[in-house]
N, C-alpha and C positions, 0 to 999 in steps of 0.2 A: 393584577399587580403582583410584584414579587414580595412575598412575606419573608421576614428575616428570622433566623434561628435565635433561640436563647439558650441552647445547650452549650454554653460557654461561661466563663467567669463573668459575673455582672460588671457593669461599668462603674457602679457605685454601690456601696453598702453603708447603711445608716443604722446605728444602734441608739434607740431612744431619740431619734431625730437628729442625731449628731453623726457626721460622717466619720467612718472608720478609715484609718490609713491602710493602704495596701502594703503588706509586708512580705509579699511573695507573689508568685504567678497566680495562685488560686486562693490566697488567704488575705484576711483583713483583720485589723485589731483596733480596739478602742479600750484603753486601760487593760484590764485582765480578761476582757471579753474577746474571743477570737471566733471569727466566722470563716469557714473554709469550704471549698467546693472540690468535687472530684467527679470527673466524667466516668460513668460506668455504663458501657453499652450505649443504649439509646436514652439514658437518663443522666441527669446532673444531680449528684447527691450534695445536700447542704448540711453541714455540721456546725453546731454552736457549742463553745466550751467557755467556761468561766470558773475561776477559782473561788472568789468571794462575792463578786457583784451579783445581786439579784437581777436577772434579765427579764425584761417584759416584752419588748417588741423589736424585731429586726426587719429592715426594709432592704430589698435588693432591687436594683434598677438596671434595666437593659435599654440603652439608647439606640434608636433606629436611625439609619441614614436616609430613609425615605418615609414619607408620610403614611401613617396607618389609617386606612379608610375601610368602610364597610358597615355591616350590621353585626351587632354583638349579642351573644347569648351567654349568660353565666348560670351557675347552679344556685341552690339555696342552702342556707346554713343547716336546716333540718328538713321539715316538710315544706312543700310549696303552698303558698297562701293565695292562689289565684293570680299571682303577680309575675309569673315567669313569662318572658317575652324576648324576642329579637328587637333590639333597639339601636339607635344611632350611637356613635362614639360619645360617651359622657365621661370625662376624666374624673368625676366625683362619684361615679357609681362603683360600689363594692361588689365584686364578683366572687362569691365563695367557691373555693376548691378548684374550679376550672373555668376557662373562658374560650369561646369560639368566635372567630371573626370571619364573616362570609362576604366576599365581593365577587359577584358573577359566578364563574365556575369553580372558584378557588375558596378553600376554607383553611384558616390557620387555627391550631388548637394549642392552648397553653394550660397545663394542669400539674397536679402532683399525684403520685401514686397513692392508693388508698392506705389508710391507717398511718398517716404521718405523725411525727412527734410534736407537731405544732398545729394550731388552728390557722389555716392558710386561706388567703384571699388575694385577688388580683385587681389591679387598676390598669385600664388601657386608655391611652391618650394618643393624639396624632403623632407624638414624637417618640413613643416607646411604651414599654411594659414594666409594671412594678409588681413585685411579689411581697406581700406582708406575711411575716411569720409571727403570730401571737404565741409566745412561749410562756405566758403567765401561768402560775399555779393558782387557779381561782382568779382573784382580782389583784394579785400581787406578783412580783417578780419571782421566777423560779430560782431556787438555790441549787445550782448544779454541783457545787463543791468539787470542781475539777472534772466532773463527768463530761464526756463528749456526747452531746445529744444529737441523734440522727433526726434533724428537724423536718426534712422533706426530701423527696426524690422528684425533681422536676422532670416532666415529660412534655415534649412538644413535637408537633408534626404539621406539615403542610400537605393538604389534600388538593390535588389538581384535577379538574374536570370530574368532580364527584359531587353528587347531591349532598347538601349539608346534613341531612338526616343520616345518610350512610356514613359520613365523616364523623358525626357525633357518636354514632353507635360503635364504630371502630375505635375511636379514641377512648371511650369508656372501657372497652375490652383491654386496651393497652394500659389503662390506669389500674386495672384489677386483674391479676393473672391467677388468682386463687379463690374464685367465688365458691360458696357452698349453695347448691341449688336443690330444690325438692326433686325427688325421683319421678313424681307425677304432678300434673297440674293440681293446685290447691284451690278448691272452690267450695261453696256451700252457703251456710247461713251464719249470721251474727245477729243477736237479738236486740242490739242497742237502739236502732232507729225506729223500732215500733214499741219497745218496752221502756226505753230510757231508764233502765235500772230497776224497774218494778217487775220482778219476776219471781219464779219459784222452781223447785225441782219438778213439780207437776207440769208447769208450763213448758219447761225445757224438754221434757219427755214428749209432750204433745208436739212440740216443734220438731223433735227428732223423728217422730212418726210421719209428720207432714213432709219433711225433707226426704225421708226414705221413699215415700210414695211418689214424690215428684221426680226422683232419680231412679225409679225402679228399672232394673235391667242394665244399668250402666256399670261397667266393670270397675271404673275408678269411683270409689265411694266418696260422698261429700263429707266435709267437716261441719259440725254444728258447734259454734263458738259461744260459750257463755260469757257475756261481757259483764261489765261493772254491775254490781247488785247482789252478788252471791256472798260477799264477805260480811263478817259480823258487824262491822262499823256502819253499814248502810241502813240499818234499822235500829231505831231507839228502843229502849225497854218497853215502851208502850205500844210497840208495833208499827209506829209511824215511820214512813220513809225519810231518811236523813238526806236532805237536798245538798248540804254543803260538803260533808266529808266523804271522800271516796278512796281512802287509804286502808291500810291493814289495821289490825292483825289479819293475816291471810288464812283465816279459819272460817268455816261456813256459819251463816246465820240460821235461825230456826226454819226459815222457808226452804232451805236447801238440805240441811241435815248431813247425812253421810255422803261425802263427795265421791268416795271410791265406789259406793253402791250406785250412785247416779251415773258415773262414767261407765260402769259395767252395763247398766240398763241401756244407755245410749248405744254402746257398741252392739248389744244384742238386737237392737232395732235396725242395724245396718248402716250406722253413721259413725264418723270418727270424732271422738270428744276433743274439744278445744276449750281454752279458758283464758281470761284476761286478768292481768295483775298490774299493780303500780308499786314496784318493788322498793322505791326509795321514800315513800310515805308510809310509815308504819308506826302506829301508836301502841305497840305491844308494851306492856308495863315492865317487862324484864329487860328492855333495851336501855343501857346506861346513857346518861345525858352526853357524855363525852364522845359517843358514837355519832353525834348529830352536828350538822352545820348550824350556823346561827339562825337560819330560817326554821329549824326543827326537822328538816329533811335529813335522811341518813347520808353520811359522808362516805362516798365510795372510794376515797383514798385510804380508808382504814381496812386492814386485813380482816378485822373482826366483822365488819359490815359485809365484805364479800363472802365470808363464810356464812353469815346469816342469810344472804341472798341465795347462795348455793343450797342451803338447807330448805328454803321455801320452794325453789324450783325442783329439788329432789323429791320433796313431799308431794308436789303436784304430779310429778312423773309417776311416783309410786301409786297415787290414786288412780292412774290410768288415762290421764289426759295426754294427747299426742300432738297438740299444737299449743304453744305458749305465746300469747300476745302480751308483750311487756310495753308499758305506756308511761308517758309523762316524764321520762328520765331527764331529757334536756331541760325542761322547765324546772324540775326539782333540783337540778344541779346549778343552773345558771340564774334562775329566778326570772327568766324572760321567755316569751314565745318568739317564734321565728320572725313574726311581723314587727317585733320590738327590737330587732337586731339590724338596724340599717348598715352598720359598718363593723361591728364586733359582736361576738357571741355573748359576751357578758361585760358587766361594768367593773370598775376598780373597787378596792377597799374591802374585799372579803377573802377568806383563805380556807384551804383544805387543812386537815391535820398534817398531812404530808406535804411539805412545801418543796420537796426535792424532785417532784415529778410535775410535768406540765398537765394542764387540763386535758389536752388531747390524749396523753398517755394514760391518765386516770380513767377517762371514758372508755378507751379501748380495753383496758383491763377489766372494767365493769362488764362490758359486753362479752368478753372472753369467759368470765366467771359464769355468766348465764348459760352460755353454750356448753361449757364443761359439765355443768350439772344436768343439762337437758339431754346430752348425747347418750348416756347409758340407757335412757328410756326410749330411744328412738323418737324423741320429741322434736318437732320442727319449731324454730324460733322466728317469730314475726315481731319486728320492731315497729313501734308507733311513737311519734314524737322523739324519734331517734335520729342521730346524725349519720346519714347514709354513707358518707365518705369514710367515717371512722368505723362503721359497722359492717361494711362490705367484707365478706370472708368470715364474718362472725354471726351473721343472721341469714336464714334461708329466704326470708321475705321481708319487705319493708313497706310500710304505709307511706307512700311518696307524697301525699297531699294532706292538707287540713281536712276537717270533717266535711262529709256530705250531709244530707239531712233527710228525715222522714216528715219534716214539717214545712220546710221552705225550699222550693225548687232552686232559687238563686244560689243557695249554698252549694248544691250539687253541681250546678252549671259553673259557678266561679271556681270552686276548688277541685272538683272531680275531673272535669274535662281538661282544665289547664294542667293539672298534675299528670294525667295520663299522657297528654301530648308531649310535654316538655321533659318529663322524666322517662319517657319510653326508651331513649337510648341506653338507659341504665338497666333495663329489663334483661335478665339473664346474662348481664355483664357483671353487675355488682351483686344482684340477688333477683328473685322474682318480685316484680312490682305489684303493689296493691293500691289502686287508686281510690279505694273505699267503696262503701256499699251502695246498693240500690235500696233506698228507704221507701218501701211500698206501703203507703197508708192512704187514707181518704183525703189527706191534705194536699197531695201532689197529683196533678192530672196524669192519668195513665199514659196519655199520648206522649208526654214528655219523659216519664220514667221508662216507657217502652224503648224510646230511642237511646237513652243512656244504657239500658240493658242490652240492646242490640249491639251497640259499640263495644261495651265492656265484655260481653260474652264471646265476641269474636275477635277481641284485641290481642289474644295470646297471653294476657296478664290474668292474675287471679280475680275472680268475681265472687263477692259475698252479697247475699240478699238479706234484708231485714223485712220479714213479713210475718204477721200474726198467723198462727196455725188456722187453717180452714177458713181464711178470710176472703179468698179470691173466688169469683164466679168461674165457671168452667172455661170460658174463652180466654180469660187472663191467665188462668192456671195452665192452660195448654201452651200459651206463649212463654210463660216462665219455665215450664218443663223443657221446652226446646232450647231456651237460653242456657239452662244448666247443662244440658247434654252437649251443646256447642262448647261450653267452657271446660268440660271434663277431659278434653283431649288437647294436647299441645298443637298449636297452629302457628303459622307465620305471624310475626308481630305486625299489628296494624301500623299504618304510617300516616301521620298528619300531613296533608298536602298544602294547606294554607297557613301553616304555623308561623310563617314569616310576616303575615299580614294581620293576624289577630291573636288575642290571648286565649280565645276559646274556639279552636278550629272546628269548622263545619264540614270541611271536605277531607275525606279519609280514603286511604287505599286499604281494603279489607279483603283478604284471600285473593289478592291480585286484581280486585275490581274496585272502581271508584264508587264511593257512596257519599251522599250529602245528607246532613242532619239539620233539622230546623228546631233550634234550641229555644226560641224566644216566645212562641205563641203569639196570639193577636195583640197582647198587651205589652210586649217587650219585657225587659228585665228591670226590676226595681233597683235603683242605685243604693238606697239605704234600706237595710233589712236586718232583722234580728232572728231569733229562733221562734218567733210567733207566726203562726200561719196567717196568710192574708185574710182580711175581712171581706165580707160580701161587697162592700163599697169599692174595694180595690179590684 
């Protein structure tokens, strides 16, 4: 079929569900709110301006002259939660950031350039395309005060006689022209899925020794990332592990002690130190109450909070850590996980201290502050629970899916495989993709984990393993050593071959060869599962 362009003035513009009148060739007005468009090369720039009216949502509609048909793929607000898929035309489906429509040999793509000034999403129906611009500041209308907001730069392209995976990958590169990418593949270990927060400096050094031996002789050295559990708030005064609280102060507990000395010892063992933080949950007693949102999380719209964040990142860099994994920020800002955002990233009725900037602008400035503080130390930035479309160009790596597991295989299958397949077009277009760890424990059958490791290690994306030091027998250790070696060098990105038929692709092209994976074992996959390992009865 012939797909139609949207790089033109929309046929209709609505402000808060009320149609704006067209008052020029490329501009629309409702009261003091003005929406204007400007063609700039292969993009259509959208601007919103208002003197006094708080603006919440603007809707742009392009009507098509022929029916839109095909299979549709959208992105996710933040991480993927095992739910990304090609699906039929559903006019009530919200498609964050970009949408692809494939019919036969042709694919149409509709999206916005990365780091827009609005939270953007699409709706596609048989009669046309709608772009939603959420320009709220928190849960209230943004007060622009006459400022002209660059809300989005629309980009659209039709790919003829091209595989939809190639089309998706090209389109992601068009949406981001300035990614920051690691100079070498980032791989190694992360202790979360075998330790789950219960760790110590001694245990980390043992892990560093183990990882150094597993990668002996490899020129590109592995990272050893200390995940949650090193900070003072994770252990109570009686020494018991604190299950509930995983925020700051971002100072070490007694089990870790001198973090600079620990980083130095890790480096001497031949690994690169990395560390995890949750920057917007911080119970430091010297933080004023006015720096916080109503939820108690730090308010990233405040300059003082960004200075506080820069200080934490700078301190970690001075300690000697060269990879910073920052986590939880989307949840800490919006109060929602991605799976709780069917149509919008956040609800109404709450506010930032600064109501003159949109949520999108505030999140982008938060990511920029982290990068600014990390750069002088040569520290790579890995976002987790981050908004990839707002962080592209401001983070070197992004955790593209919800957690895998060291306890339940279905979490790895649902979240890891799905994210790797459907976020693969963003790899080395927006950032390096991290589909999360191989959780190697006695709870998960090695035959299943081995397959995940084989795919991940040769996917071209980053691979981290969670494995207790000295826990593997020689045969499994040899297999893991080979996987780490495979992942230590850049290779052609793996390609999901059956991604239009399933949410967990089994057929992949790896290094130019077809490979089949058997994810389900003799029992199949449980539909309902939590973080508890299966019982013997299961």
